[in-house]
N, C-alpha and C positions, 0 to 999 in steps of 0.2 A: 397521383402523380404516372405519371408514363415512362419515367425511368431514373432509375436511384441517382441520388442528387452527390455529387464528387464535394466530399470530406476533407479540412484541412485534419490536423491536429498537434498541438503546437506539447510537449511534455519534458520530463525532467528526465534523460536517457538513461538515468545511473537505477544502481540495486537498488529500488525502493517502493512501497507499494503504487505510491500515484504513478510512477511509470511502469509498472507491471499493468495494470490495469487501463492504464491509455495502450499498451499498445495489444494487450488482447483485444480492446475492445477495434482497435486499428481492424486487426486481421479477423474476428468476428464482423465486422463490416463487410470488408473486401468477399466474406465468405458468401455475404447474400449480395454481392453483385455493383455493391456502391466504389469508386476508385475512390482511395484514401490516401491523401500526401502529407507525411510526416515533414517536419518544419523544426528541426533541436539542432543543438550544437555537436552533435555526433550520433551514432545511427543506436535508437533503443536498444540497449545490451539484451534483451528479447526477444528483438527480432533480428535471431541467426538467420534462416530456411526464407528461402523466395520465396515470395509469395504472389500469386494470381493480382490486380488490382489497386497493391500496396507500394506506392515510391517513396526514397524519403531525400529529403532537402537538409542539408548540413551550413550551418551557419560560418561563414568566414568572419574571425575577427579579424581586425588589421592590430599591431602595437604601433603604437604613434609617440617620441618621446613627448609631445605635447601635454599626451593625457598619463595622470599617474596611474589610471585605472582604466585599461582596452573597452572604451564604449559598448557591450557587447549586447546589452539593452537594444541600444539604435540599430544594431548588426544585425538583430533576429525580427526586429518591424518590417526593416527596409525589404527584409528575406519575406516575409508572409504575403509582405504587400507583392512584392514582383511574380512568387512563385500562383496566388491568390488571381494574380490578373492575367499571365500565362497559361493559368490553367484551365479558366473560368469555373473560381470555385467560389459558391454557393455558400455555404455553410464552413466556421472554423470554430469547433471547438477544443478550450484549453481547458488546462491541467493545471491548477492556480491562478489567483488572483494576480497574486504579485511573483513575478515582472508578467506572466505570460498571457494572461488577459490586460491589460494596460498595455504590451508590448501589438496584440491583437486590435486596440483601440486604436491606437499609432495608425497603424500597416492597414486597416481599414479606410482612414482619414484622407492617407494619401491620395486612394482610387477614386479616377472617377463615378460619377454617382450609378451608372449604369453595371460599372464591375464593385459598386460594396457588396459585402457578405453578411450575412445575421453571425451573432456571436455567443455560442455557448457557455462560460465557466463551470467546472466543476471544480466545488473546493474539497482541498484534503485535510483541513485540523491545520496544517504550521499556516497557513493563510491568517487564520484567524487568531491562534499564540502569538506568530509573528509581532502581531498590532497589540497583545498584551505584554510582553519584553521591548517590545520599541514603539510607543505610542506617535513616532511620529512617519509612522507609515500609513495613520490611520486614515488622512485625506486619500491616500492613491488607492486603497484598498479598495474606502466605501465607492470612488468612481469610477474604480474598474469594473464592479457587481454591477453600480448602478448604471453603466452605459452598456454593460453588455446586453443580447437580446433577452437571454433567460443564465439562470443561477442553478445550481444542482449541490446538492452534498450529497457526500457518503452514508451518512449515518441522520436518523431521528432526531440524532441531542447536536450534532452538527447543525443541522437546518435551524436548529430552534437557539440555540448559540450563536448563531450568525445574527439572523436577525434581531435578539437581544442587542446584541454587541453595537452592532452599526445602522439601528433605527431604519431598514431597508421597506423602501418605496416598493417594493416589488416581491413576491413571497421566494421561498426556497423550496426548491424542488428535492424531494428525498428520493436519494437512485439511491440501491446502494451497489456494492463493490460486488463482483461474483466472479467463478472461477468454471475459466475449462475442465469440467468433472472426467474428461476422456485421459487427462492427465496425471489421476494421482490417483492408483492404486489401492486396494482395498491390504489391512494390516496383514503382512505375510510375515512373518519374523526368521521363517526358517530361509528366507533370501536375502537376508540383509546382511549384507559385506560391511557392516559397523560392528558385529555382538564382539563381545568382549566375555567370555568365556562364562556366560550365563546370569553375565552382571545386567541391571534395570535399566534402561537408557533413559537418561533426563535428558530433552534437549532446547535447546535456547537461540532465536536466529533474529537478527535485527542487526541493525546496523551501528549500534553500539556508542549512542547519543545519551547523554547523561538522563534525558529522556527513560531513555529504557533501563536504567537503575540497575546495571547489570553486576555489581558486588552486592546487588541483595540474594541476586542469585549464589552467587557461591555461599554467603556468610548460610542461607536457606540449607545449599544443598550439605554443609559441612553437616551441621542439624539430622540431614535426612540419611547421611549414608551411615551415622548413628546406630540407625536401627531396618535399613536395606541397604543389601550391595547393589551398589549404583556407579552407576558411569556417566559425566557430565560432558555432553557434547554441543559444542560454541561454537553457532555457524554464524561468519558474517566479521565484519574491521571495524575499526573505529578508532574514537577521540578515548573509549575510556575502556578499550581493551585492556591494555597495561595498567590499570587501578584495579581491575579484575583479577591480572594475575600477581597483581603485589600482597591485593589482599585473598589471592588462594597462597602463596608461599607464607604468608606471616600464621595461617591456619595450618600450614603443614599437610597441601591435600593438592597439591601440584600434578604430583601422577595420577589422580585419579579427574582430571577433565583435558576435555582434548582439545585445542582449536582447531578447526577448518577453515578457517576465512572464508573470504567469498565463494557463494558455491551457489553457481547459475540454472544447475537444473534439481529446483529443490526438491522436489516432487517424487528423486530417485534416490533422495535419504528418509524422509519425515517419512514410512512406512516402518522404517527402523525403531523407531522412538519407542518408547512405554508410556514418555509422559511430556507433552511442549509448556514449557515454563515462561512464560514471557512477563512479567510482575513492572509491568511498564506505569511510570507517572500517569502517562497521559495518553490512548488512544481513540484516534476519532472513528477508525473502526475496527479492526482486528484481522488482516487479512492472514496474517501467520494464525491466529486461531482455526480462521475460517480451513485455511489449507491444512491442516494438522486435520479439522472432522471427517474434513473429506477421505483422508486415512484411518479413520478411526481409528483415533487417538484420543487420549483423552486430551485436555486442557487447562491448565492451572496459569491464570489471569490474574486480574486488578479490575476494582468495584467501579470503574471510573471510565468516562465519556461512552461513546460507544461498543465498547465490548460486548455492554450491558446489554445491546440489541442483537450480538449474534453469541454469544455463547449462555445458554442457560443454563445458572445454577443449580448444580445439586441434580444434575440429570445429564450434560455433554462435559461436564467439569466442572473446576473449582473458584469463587472467583473471592478473592478476599479484600480488605482497605489495601492502598499501598503503603510498604515499610513494614507491614505487619508480618517480620520472618516467621515467630511462632507458627503463627495458622499456617501460612503457605508450608511449614515445612508438616508439618501434621496433616495438612489435607494432601498434600502427596506419598507423606507416606502408607496413609488411606487410598489411592490407587495404586500405589505399584505394590501395595501387600496384600490385594486382594482381587485375582484377576476374574473374578465374577464381575465383580465392577468395576473393573479397567474394560470388561468384554463389552457390558450392558452401555455403559456410556461414550465407547468408541462407534457402536451402533447404530446410538440415537443423534449422533454428533452427525454423523453420518449423515443421515436418512433429514435431518434439520439442514443442513447445509444444501443438499439436493431438493428439499423444499420451499426454501427461505431464498436460497441467495444462487438457483437458477440459471444460469447463462443465457435460456432463448427467452425465460422472462424478462431479464434486466432488458436482452440489447432489444427484446420488444419496447420497454417502457422508451428507454434511448429515441430508435426509431420515431415513435410515434410524439415522441416531442419536437422531434428534428423538423417530423413533418406540419407538425403546427404553426410554426414558426415560417416555414415557407409558404 
Protein backbone atom coordinates (compact mmCIF):
# COMPACT_ATOMS: atom_id res chain seq x y z
CA UNK A 1 0.00 0.00 0.00
CA UNK A 2 1.46 3.38 -1.03
CA UNK A 3 0.71 5.24 2.18
CA UNK A 4 -0.40 4.37 5.73
CA UNK A 5 -4.11 3.95 6.41
CA UNK A 6 -6.00 6.58 8.39
CA UNK A 7 -7.27 4.81 11.51
CA UNK A 8 -10.01 5.72 13.96
CA UNK A 9 -9.93 4.39 17.52
CA UNK A 10 -12.72 4.35 20.09
CA UNK A 11 -12.12 3.11 23.63
CA UNK A 12 -12.99 3.80 27.24
CA UNK A 13 -10.72 6.72 28.17
CA UNK A 14 -10.53 6.01 31.91
CA UNK A 15 -7.77 4.23 33.84
CA UNK A 16 -8.09 0.59 32.90
CA UNK A 17 -6.39 -2.07 30.82
CA UNK A 18 -8.47 -1.62 27.67
CA UNK A 19 -8.02 2.15 27.60
CA UNK A 20 -4.29 1.83 28.24
CA UNK A 21 -3.87 -0.69 25.44
CA UNK A 22 -5.94 1.27 22.95
CA UNK A 23 -3.99 4.44 23.68
CA UNK A 24 -0.60 2.74 23.50
CA UNK A 25 -1.67 1.12 20.23
CA UNK A 26 -2.63 4.50 18.80
CA UNK A 27 0.69 6.02 19.85
CA UNK A 28 2.63 3.12 18.34
CA UNK A 29 0.70 3.36 15.06
CA UNK A 30 1.30 7.12 14.91
CA UNK A 31 5.02 6.48 15.36
CA UNK A 32 4.85 4.22 12.30
CA UNK A 33 3.34 7.03 10.25
CA UNK A 34 -0.38 6.30 10.53
CA UNK A 35 -2.80 9.17 11.06
CA UNK A 36 -4.79 8.20 14.16
CA UNK A 37 -8.07 9.76 15.28
CA UNK A 38 -9.44 9.00 18.75
CA UNK A 39 -13.17 9.50 19.26
CA UNK A 40 -14.02 9.12 22.95
CA UNK A 41 -16.06 10.74 25.71
CA UNK A 42 -12.91 12.49 26.94
CA UNK A 43 -9.19 12.50 26.14
CA UNK A 44 -7.70 9.09 27.05
CA UNK A 45 -5.87 9.43 30.36
CA UNK A 46 -2.59 8.03 28.95
CA UNK A 47 -2.60 10.58 26.14
CA UNK A 48 -1.05 13.38 28.19
CA UNK A 49 1.59 14.55 25.72
CA UNK A 50 1.46 15.84 22.16
CA UNK A 51 2.02 13.13 19.57
CA UNK A 52 2.52 13.78 15.90
CA UNK A 53 -0.20 12.18 13.75
CA UNK A 54 -2.68 11.80 16.68
CA UNK A 55 -5.94 13.72 16.83
CA UNK A 56 -8.56 13.58 19.62
CA UNK A 57 -12.26 14.24 19.09
CA UNK A 58 -14.45 14.24 22.19
CA UNK A 59 -18.17 13.49 22.21
CA UNK A 60 -20.65 16.05 23.49
CA UNK A 61 -23.72 14.57 25.13
CA UNK A 62 -26.63 16.99 25.44
CA UNK A 63 -28.77 16.69 28.52
CA UNK A 64 -32.45 17.05 27.64
CA UNK A 65 -35.36 16.88 30.10
CA UNK A 66 -37.19 14.32 27.97
CA UNK A 67 -34.39 11.75 28.45
CA UNK A 68 -34.01 10.11 31.82
CA UNK A 69 -30.47 9.16 30.74
CA UNK A 70 -28.57 11.20 28.12
CA UNK A 71 -28.25 9.21 24.84
CA UNK A 72 -24.45 8.90 25.01
CA UNK A 73 -24.22 5.96 22.60
CA UNK A 74 -26.16 7.82 19.92
CA UNK A 75 -23.90 10.84 20.35
CA UNK A 76 -20.83 8.58 20.04
CA UNK A 77 -22.14 6.95 16.85
CA UNK A 78 -22.89 10.34 15.34
CA UNK A 79 -19.41 11.66 16.19
CA UNK A 80 -17.65 8.60 14.74
CA UNK A 81 -19.60 9.02 11.51
CA UNK A 82 -18.83 12.73 11.37
CA UNK A 83 -15.08 12.29 11.94
CA UNK A 84 -14.83 9.36 9.53
CA UNK A 85 -16.42 11.35 6.72
CA UNK A 86 -14.49 14.56 7.39
CA UNK A 87 -11.07 12.87 7.49
CA UNK A 88 -11.79 10.05 5.03
CA UNK A 89 -10.99 7.33 7.56
CA UNK A 90 -11.15 3.84 6.08
CA UNK A 91 -10.65 1.69 9.17
CA UNK A 92 -12.06 1.99 12.69
CA UNK A 93 -10.62 0.00 15.59
CA UNK A 94 -13.02 -0.23 18.53
CA UNK A 95 -12.21 -1.64 21.94
CA UNK A 96 -15.20 -3.39 23.57
CA UNK A 97 -18.18 -4.73 21.69
CA UNK A 98 -20.67 -2.84 23.86
CA UNK A 99 -21.26 -0.04 23.28
CA UNK A 100 -18.31 0.89 21.07
CA UNK A 101 -18.58 -1.68 18.27
CA UNK A 102 -22.35 -1.25 18.09
CA UNK A 103 -21.85 2.53 17.82
CA UNK A 104 -19.25 2.13 15.08
CA UNK A 105 -21.61 -0.10 13.08
CA UNK A 106 -24.35 2.51 13.36
CA UNK A 107 -21.86 5.22 12.35
CA UNK A 108 -20.76 3.22 9.31
CA UNK A 109 -24.37 2.72 8.23
CA UNK A 110 -24.95 6.48 8.25
CA UNK A 111 -22.27 7.05 5.63
CA UNK A 112 -22.61 6.95 1.83
CA UNK A 113 -21.14 3.82 0.14
CA UNK A 114 -17.85 5.45 -0.85
CA UNK A 115 -17.23 6.66 2.72
CA UNK A 116 -17.90 3.46 4.65
CA UNK A 117 -15.04 2.10 6.78
CA UNK A 118 -13.88 -1.32 7.93
CA UNK A 119 -14.42 -2.17 11.61
CA UNK A 120 -12.11 -4.18 13.86
CA UNK A 121 -13.46 -5.01 17.31
CA UNK A 122 -11.07 -5.96 20.10
CA UNK A 123 -12.55 -7.78 23.08
CA UNK A 124 -11.05 -7.19 26.50
CA UNK A 125 -13.18 -9.52 28.59
CA UNK A 126 -15.99 -7.56 30.17
CA UNK A 127 -17.75 -7.84 26.80
CA UNK A 128 -18.26 -11.52 27.60
CA UNK A 129 -18.75 -11.36 31.38
CA UNK A 130 -21.35 -8.62 30.90
CA UNK A 131 -23.43 -11.06 28.89
CA UNK A 132 -22.92 -13.66 31.61
CA UNK A 133 -24.26 -11.21 34.18
CA UNK A 134 -27.11 -9.88 32.03
CA UNK A 135 -28.32 -12.07 29.12
CA UNK A 136 -30.30 -9.12 27.70
CA UNK A 137 -27.01 -7.95 26.12
CA UNK A 138 -26.42 -11.24 24.29
CA UNK A 139 -28.13 -10.36 21.01
CA UNK A 140 -26.53 -6.90 20.60
CA UNK A 141 -23.08 -8.22 21.53
CA UNK A 142 -23.31 -11.06 19.00
CA UNK A 143 -24.60 -8.63 16.38
CA UNK A 144 -21.74 -6.20 17.01
CA UNK A 145 -19.12 -8.93 16.56
CA UNK A 146 -20.68 -10.54 13.51
CA UNK A 147 -21.05 -7.17 11.76
CA UNK A 148 -17.45 -6.23 12.46
CA UNK A 149 -14.97 -7.00 9.68
CA UNK A 150 -12.65 -8.72 12.15
CA UNK A 151 -12.72 -9.56 15.84
CA UNK A 152 -9.68 -9.93 18.08
CA UNK A 153 -9.29 -10.88 21.74
CA UNK A 154 -6.42 -10.21 24.13
CA UNK A 155 -5.85 -13.86 25.11
CA UNK A 156 -6.40 -17.32 23.70
CA UNK A 157 -8.67 -18.08 26.63
CA UNK A 158 -10.89 -15.11 25.75
CA UNK A 159 -10.95 -16.06 22.05
CA UNK A 160 -12.11 -19.57 22.87
CA UNK A 161 -14.59 -18.39 25.48
CA UNK A 162 -16.11 -15.91 23.01
CA UNK A 163 -16.43 -18.44 20.19
CA UNK A 164 -18.04 -20.92 22.58
CA UNK A 165 -20.39 -18.42 24.23
CA UNK A 166 -21.65 -16.78 21.02
CA UNK A 167 -21.25 -19.52 18.42
CA UNK A 168 -19.78 -16.97 16.03
CA UNK A 169 -19.70 -17.45 12.27
CA UNK A 170 -16.24 -15.89 12.08
CA UNK A 171 -13.03 -16.69 13.98
CA UNK A 172 -11.75 -14.56 16.84
CA UNK A 173 -8.07 -13.71 16.35
CA UNK A 174 -5.85 -13.73 19.44
CA UNK A 175 -3.62 -10.66 19.60
CA UNK A 176 -2.01 -10.26 23.00
CA UNK A 177 -1.64 -7.04 24.92
CA UNK A 178 1.78 -5.42 24.87
CA UNK A 179 3.81 -2.80 26.70
CA UNK A 180 6.35 -0.20 25.70
CA UNK A 181 9.35 -1.73 27.45
CA UNK A 182 11.28 1.54 27.30
CA UNK A 183 8.92 2.98 29.94
CA UNK A 184 9.55 0.26 32.50
CA UNK A 185 12.81 0.39 34.41
CA UNK A 186 14.57 -2.57 35.97
CA UNK A 187 14.07 -3.31 39.67
CA UNK A 188 16.16 -0.71 41.53
CA UNK A 189 15.15 -0.60 45.21
CA UNK A 190 17.95 1.79 46.18
CA UNK A 191 16.18 4.51 44.17
CA UNK A 192 12.71 3.70 45.44
CA UNK A 193 10.65 6.59 46.77
CA UNK A 194 8.24 4.22 48.54
CA UNK A 195 10.79 2.53 50.82
CA UNK A 196 9.56 1.79 54.37
CA UNK A 197 12.58 1.27 56.64
CA UNK A 198 13.63 -2.01 55.08
CA UNK A 199 10.16 -3.52 54.97
CA UNK A 200 9.22 -5.63 51.97
CA UNK A 201 6.69 -3.91 49.74
CA UNK A 202 3.65 -5.82 48.51
CA UNK A 203 1.75 -3.87 45.86
CA UNK A 204 -1.73 -4.22 44.40
CA UNK A 205 -2.95 -2.18 41.42
CA UNK A 206 -6.55 -2.15 40.21
CA UNK A 207 -9.83 -0.28 39.86
CA UNK A 208 -11.09 -1.94 43.07
CA UNK A 209 -14.12 -3.55 41.48
CA UNK A 210 -15.57 -6.66 43.21
CA UNK A 211 -13.89 -8.95 40.65
CA UNK A 212 -10.48 -7.79 41.95
CA UNK A 213 -11.20 -9.33 45.40
CA UNK A 214 -9.27 -6.68 47.32
CA UNK A 215 -10.43 -7.99 50.70
CA UNK A 216 -8.59 -11.25 49.91
CA UNK A 217 -5.43 -9.16 49.67
CA UNK A 218 -5.94 -7.68 53.13
CA UNK A 219 -6.69 -11.08 54.70
CA UNK A 220 -3.70 -12.71 53.02
CA UNK A 221 -1.48 -9.78 54.04
CA UNK A 222 -2.50 -10.28 57.67
CA UNK A 223 -1.05 -13.81 57.45
CA UNK A 224 2.04 -12.68 55.51
CA UNK A 225 3.03 -10.05 58.07
CA UNK A 226 3.17 -12.73 60.79
CA UNK A 227 6.28 -14.12 59.06
CA UNK A 228 7.66 -11.22 57.00
CA UNK A 229 8.17 -7.56 57.90
CA UNK A 230 6.11 -6.07 55.07
CA UNK A 231 4.08 -3.08 53.95
CA UNK A 232 1.03 -3.26 51.66
CA UNK A 233 0.66 -0.52 49.03
CA UNK A 234 -2.78 -0.33 47.39
CA UNK A 235 -2.81 1.63 44.12
CA UNK A 236 -6.07 2.70 42.51
CA UNK A 237 -9.59 3.43 43.65
CA UNK A 238 -13.09 2.08 43.24
CA UNK A 239 -16.18 0.68 44.94
CA UNK A 240 -14.41 -1.98 47.03
CA UNK A 241 -11.77 0.27 48.59
CA UNK A 242 -13.85 0.95 51.71
CA UNK A 243 -14.46 -2.79 52.09
CA UNK A 244 -10.69 -3.30 52.17
CA UNK A 245 -10.36 -0.50 54.72
CA UNK A 246 -13.07 -2.09 56.86
CA UNK A 247 -11.42 -5.53 56.87
CA UNK A 248 -8.07 -3.94 57.73
CA UNK A 249 -9.66 -2.18 60.71
CA UNK A 250 -11.21 -5.44 61.93
CA UNK A 251 -7.80 -7.13 61.74
CA UNK A 252 -6.00 -4.18 63.33
CA UNK A 253 -3.49 -3.74 60.50
CA UNK A 254 -4.42 -0.33 59.08
CA UNK A 255 -1.03 1.18 59.94
CA UNK A 256 0.73 -1.27 57.62
CA UNK A 257 -1.43 -0.43 54.58
CA UNK A 258 -1.11 2.66 52.38
CA UNK A 259 -3.70 3.67 49.77
CA UNK A 260 -2.13 5.76 47.01
CA UNK A 261 -5.26 6.31 44.95
CA UNK A 262 -5.17 6.42 41.15
CA UNK A 263 -1.61 6.80 39.87
CA UNK A 264 -1.12 7.66 36.23
CA UNK A 265 2.55 6.74 35.67
CA UNK A 266 2.57 3.31 37.25
CA UNK A 267 6.01 2.57 35.81
CA UNK A 268 7.50 5.04 38.31
CA UNK A 269 6.42 3.08 41.38
CA UNK A 270 6.22 -0.54 40.20
CA UNK A 271 10.00 -1.08 40.47
CA UNK A 272 9.69 -0.31 44.20
CA UNK A 273 7.62 -3.45 44.80
CA UNK A 274 9.06 -6.75 46.02
CA UNK A 275 5.84 -8.54 45.03
CA UNK A 276 2.79 -7.58 42.96
CA UNK A 277 -0.34 -9.25 44.30
CA UNK A 278 -3.42 -9.58 42.02
CA UNK A 279 -5.92 -12.15 43.39
CA UNK A 280 -8.65 -11.42 40.82
CA UNK A 281 -11.61 -13.69 40.39
CA UNK A 282 -11.26 -13.21 36.65
CA UNK A 283 -8.76 -11.56 34.29
CA UNK A 284 -8.94 -11.86 30.52
CA UNK A 285 -5.25 -11.07 30.21
CA UNK A 286 -3.48 -9.53 33.21
CA UNK A 287 -1.85 -6.27 32.11
CA UNK A 288 -0.64 -5.40 35.61
CA UNK A 289 1.03 -8.81 35.82
CA UNK A 290 2.89 -8.03 32.61
CA UNK A 291 3.91 -4.57 33.84
CA UNK A 292 5.33 -6.12 37.00
CA UNK A 293 7.26 -8.72 35.01
CA UNK A 294 8.85 -6.00 32.87
CA UNK A 295 10.05 -4.37 36.09
CA UNK A 296 11.53 -7.71 37.28
CA UNK A 297 9.00 -7.96 40.09
CA UNK A 298 7.56 -11.44 40.90
CA UNK A 299 3.80 -11.81 40.54
CA UNK A 300 1.23 -13.53 42.73
CA UNK A 301 -2.07 -14.10 40.93
CA UNK A 302 -4.89 -16.54 40.40
CA UNK A 303 -5.17 -19.48 38.06
CA UNK A 304 -8.01 -17.94 36.07
CA UNK A 305 -8.71 -16.69 32.56
CA UNK A 306 -5.86 -15.35 30.47
CA UNK A 307 -3.48 -14.84 33.40
CA UNK A 308 -2.18 -18.37 32.81
CA UNK A 309 -0.92 -17.19 29.41
CA UNK A 310 1.02 -14.31 30.98
CA UNK A 311 2.46 -15.67 34.23
CA UNK A 312 4.51 -18.86 34.09
CA UNK A 313 3.64 -20.56 37.39
CA UNK A 314 6.71 -21.35 39.45
CA UNK A 315 8.97 -19.44 37.06
CA UNK A 316 7.86 -15.80 36.92
CA UNK A 317 5.53 -15.94 39.91
CA UNK A 318 2.86 -18.11 41.46
CA UNK A 319 -0.82 -18.73 40.67
CA UNK A 320 -3.38 -20.06 43.14
CA UNK A 321 -7.05 -20.98 43.04
CA UNK A 322 -9.36 -18.00 43.45
CA UNK A 323 -9.96 -17.27 47.13
CA UNK A 324 -7.26 -19.62 48.46
CA UNK A 325 -5.89 -17.13 50.97
CA UNK A 326 -3.69 -19.64 52.78
CA UNK A 327 -1.90 -20.61 49.55
CA UNK A 328 -1.54 -16.96 48.57
CA UNK A 329 0.03 -16.10 51.91
CA UNK A 330 2.44 -19.03 51.76
CA UNK A 331 3.60 -18.25 48.21
CA UNK A 332 4.09 -14.60 49.18
CA UNK A 333 6.20 -15.59 52.16
CA UNK A 334 8.26 -17.92 49.95
CA UNK A 335 9.08 -15.08 47.57
CA UNK A 336 9.61 -12.34 50.15
CA UNK A 337 11.87 -14.43 52.39
CA UNK A 338 14.12 -15.77 49.60
CA UNK A 339 16.05 -13.04 47.78
CA UNK A 340 17.60 -15.53 45.35
CA UNK A 341 14.20 -16.92 44.34
CA UNK A 342 12.80 -13.41 44.01
CA UNK A 343 15.67 -12.29 41.79
CA UNK A 344 15.41 -15.35 39.56
CA UNK A 345 11.66 -14.94 39.14
CA UNK A 346 12.07 -11.25 38.34
CA UNK A 347 14.71 -11.89 35.68
CA UNK A 348 12.66 -14.67 34.08
CA UNK A 349 9.59 -12.46 34.15
CA UNK A 350 11.26 -9.64 32.24
CA UNK A 351 12.73 -12.09 29.74
CA UNK A 352 9.31 -13.64 29.13
CA UNK A 353 7.66 -10.23 28.80
CA UNK A 354 10.19 -9.07 26.22
CA UNK A 355 10.00 -12.27 24.19
CA UNK A 356 6.27 -13.04 24.26
CA UNK A 357 4.65 -9.60 24.55
CA UNK A 358 7.06 -7.44 22.62
CA UNK A 359 5.56 -4.16 21.42
CA UNK A 360 6.86 -4.34 17.85
CA UNK A 361 5.79 -7.97 17.51
CA UNK A 362 2.20 -7.21 18.57
CA UNK A 363 1.92 -4.04 16.46
CA UNK A 364 3.10 -6.06 13.45
CA UNK A 365 0.17 -8.43 14.01
CA UNK A 366 -2.36 -5.59 14.12
CA UNK A 367 -0.79 -3.95 11.10
CA UNK A 368 -0.99 -7.18 9.10
CA UNK A 369 -4.67 -7.53 10.04
CA UNK A 370 -5.40 -3.93 8.98
CA UNK A 371 -3.82 -4.41 5.58
CA UNK A 372 -5.52 -7.77 5.01
CA UNK A 373 -8.90 -6.01 5.44
CA UNK A 374 -7.99 -3.13 3.16
